[in-house]
Structure formats: structure tokens, C-alpha cells
N, C-alpha and C positions, 0 to 999 in steps of 0.2 A: 503494500500500498504506499500510497504516496506523502511524503509529508507538507502539509497546509499547516497554516494559521488559521483557519478558519473561515464562514460562510458569511454574507451578508446578514443570513437569520442568528446567527454561533454569536452574541454578544462576548463570550467569554473570549475567544480569538478575534475579536476586531480589533484588539488593541497595538501597540506599540512593544514587544517586549525588549527587543533589542537583538545582535546580529546576532546571538550566542544561541539563542532556545527561541521556543516557538511556544503558543500554549493551544489547545483546543478543546471541545470536548469531544470525545470517545463517536464515532459512527455510525461504527463496526464489531461483529464480535471479535473478530480481529484485533483490534485496537484494545476491546475493552481487555484480553487474554495480555495482552502487554503490559498493563496494571497491574493483572494477578500476578504476572511472573515478577513484576520489579515488588510487588507486594511480598510476595514468597521469598526473594532473596534479603528484604531487608527483617520481617518476623520471622519468619523459622530461620533462615542459615544464618542471619546474624543474630538476632536475638532471642530465637530459641524459641520459641513458638510453637503447641501444638498444633497442626492445621490438618483436617480431616480430609483436605484435595493435596495436601504433601506430597503423594505420588505422583500426581502430574506436573509438579514446582511450582504450581498456582495456589496464591491463596485466595479461596473463592465459598461463596456462602450463598444464602437463598434470596439476600436483599439484592444482590447484585444486580440480576435482571430489573427492579424496578428503580434504579438508580441511575442518575448522570454519570460520567465517568471524566473528571477534568482531569488532562495531561499537560505535564511541560515536557517537551522533545529537544532534545540537543539538537541544532542546526548544523550541526559538524557529521554524528554517524546518523542522526536519526533516532536514536533510544530514547526511550522513556525517563525518565530521568525524576519526574516526580510526579503525584498524585494525592487528589483526593474522587472521593465519592458523596455524594448530592443526594439524596431523598426527602422530596416534596411531602406535605403533610397528607397531598392526594394518594401518592403512591404508598407512603404510609399504612394507609388505609386498604389498600391493595395486596399490600405483603402480609399484613396482620400485626403492623404496628411499627413503631420506629425501633431500629434494632437496640437503641438504646433501652428500652422498654425488657430487651431480657437482663440485664440488668439493675434498671432501678424500676420503680415505683414511681411516675410521673407525677402523679397527682395530678393539680392547677394547668403543667404547663403545655401539654398539649392543645389544651383551649385558647391558647395563646392564639391571635390573630396574626394570618402572614407568618407560620411557623415553618422552618425549614430546617433538616438535620446534617449535617456535615462527618465524616469520619474516614476512616483507613486510610489518613495520610504517612504520605512515605515520601521519602527522598536519596536517592541512591546515595551510598558515603561518598563519591570520589567528586560527588558535588552540593557538599553542607558547610561551603561559605556563607549564604545569607541568600545567594542573588534568586536561586530557585525559588527557595519556603517563602520567598516575596515576589514571585512571582504569582503563585498560587494564591495567596491571600490579595494578592493587585487581582485575579482573576474571579477570585470569590465574590470579592468587594464590589467590581464592575456588572456580575452575573445577576447579586443581590441587588443592585441595582435597578436592573432593567425591568426585571421583574416584580418588583414592587415588593419584594419577604423583609419583614421588620423584623422579627425573632431566629435565631439562629441557638442550635442545641446539637451540643456532641461531646460525648466521653472523652474526656484526656486523661492518658494516662504517666505514672510513676513509675518505673520498673522497680518492684520491691524483693527479690530475691534475695539479695544481697545484702540489702539492709532495711529490713523489714520495720523494723523501731523507728529509723530514722526517717524513714519515709511516714510513718502512721504521724509521725510529729508535723511533719512538714503537712499532710492532708486537713490536721486540725487547725494551722497557723491558716491555711488559707481559708477555710470556713470562716475563720473568725473574721479576720482581716476583710476578706472579698465575700461575704455570703450575701447571696437575697434574704430579701424579705420574706417572712417566714412563707407565705401564699406559697410560693415559686419553690420552696423544699422539694425533691425527690428523695426517696427511701430506698437502700441498696436493696436487692436479694439476699446477698451473697454477703455480708459483710466483712471487713477487711479486719480482722479482731485483733490485729500487732498492737500491744501495747506501746506507746512514746518511749522516743528515749533519748537523749542529747545529742545522739549521735547525729550528723549531720549528714545529710540527703539536698543533692542537688536542684532545682524545679528545672524542668525541661522546660528547652527555649521555646517550643511550642504553646505552654503554657506562660511561660514571661510574656509572649506576645500576644496571648486574648487577652490577658489582664490589663496589658499595654493599651488595647483597644476598649476597654472599658466591659472586657465578660466580665462575669459575678458565677460565683459557685453555690452550686443548688444542693449540694449531698454531701454528705461524710461518704468513705471511701468504701468503693465497692472490689471484691477480689475477682480477681478475672485469671482462675489455676491454668487456661490452657496457655497464655499471655504469659504470664511471671507476673502479673502489674497491680496496683492501686486504683483502680477508676472513681474521677468522679464527673462529677455532668457540670455541664458550664453554660452559661446563657450568654446569651449577647443581645441586648436590645438595639439594633442596628440606628435608631436614635439617641442612644448614650455615644456614640462614636462621635469622636470629634471631627468637626468639617477639616482640618488640616490633616488629623489622622488620614482622613479617607480620603482627601485630594493624594495624597502622597501613595495610600495603596493604589489607586488609578490609575496613576502616574505607572506604577510598576506597573501596573499589565500591559 
């Protein structure tokens, strides 16, 4: 399949991503599989996640067919080097719920107007200098603006196998300092039960970025045994994002 920047009716691919990368939404099953192969490389090969589809060297689940798949592709090699998937509320109903509902009782959150879910974010290990992540976020911001989405939810993960106590402390601090109002709290179906400790654990760059955008933490952490992560649900009300920061993301796209 040829590389492209997108069609006129594809707002995600309509920006000016620069000379090294292009962004688009996957339009074919082959392009979705490219995203799934990158996800397998990052989640299974690099991070040790247990995937049902690992024998195919893909990260694939039942939600993929209901999602749009955002791709960042290298202009030099044509390889997909970054991806997110996007699940609208309408498609979530067709899929039997949002992906995050596997981990959380979402409470009142699905009643928010114009809500959309993002997830399965990953960047190729050779391209983690920040440019690809900025392109992904910029393309998402452009997509949300064009389609009129108002609220974005998604699970954010902290690797927890090596330092569970430190991760528990970080999650406590995130909820205490960046928690949503009680009405918008979600509840983990499988709570992450590690006792907090004084050992420090890093906050992943993606979570720091979400907080910088104005996102809030909706939940105590849930334990994902397949990925070995403590997951928190995050909510971004796009009206909270400063115009200056939004414009910077849109320029990145």
C-alpha cells in the first residue's frame, strides 16, 4: 500500500507534519495490521504483556474493528512508528461498551456529551524523542475539533511489576492532586492492591502530557495482570485545554 497524508475528508491527515513523518487514519485492514504489529512489538516484545494474539505477532482484540486507528508513518521507510486508536460513543455501544469498561465501572462518565475514548497508544522505540508523540497528540486534537468531541477518556498505565509500592504512591498522589469531582469518579473492577511506599516511581511521559493538557484522574488504579500495569482512568474536557496549548498541538499536526 502506498504512503499518503490523507484524503480531503480525512482531517487527521490534512495537517503539515513535516519532512520526516506523515499522519493518517488507517483505511484498510492491512494498515490496521501495521498498527497491531507495532503494538505487539512494544507491548509484548518490549514490555512483556501477555496477548491472546501473540502467536500472530499482533496485538489484536475485539475492539479494533469498532475503532479508528491513527497512524504516524516514517517518510523515509514507510514504517508505522506511532499509533492510537479512537472509539466513539456510538461505536462503543455497538462493541458492548468502551474498552475502559473492562477495567472500570464508569459510573456517570458515559453520560458526558460528545465523549470519545482513546487508547492503545505506542511509539516505536527508535522514535521516542518526542516528535512522534507530539504528532499523535496534534492529530488527535485536530480530529476532535473537526468532529466536535467535547470529552476524552482513556486508561493510562504505569508499569507496576518492579516497584508496586512506588507506583501505588504515585497513583495516590495523582488522584489527590489531579482528581475529578466525585460525580465523575470511576471504580476499578480489579483494584491495584499494593500498599504505598516511599520508593519513587516515575510518572510516564504520556500521563505528564495529559495532565499538562488539563486532564484529570477519575479513579484509583486498576490492576491489569496481562500488561503488568496499574491503570488509572483519565478524563480531558476539551474546554479546559488552554487555547495556547491547543494551538501548539494543532500546529504539530
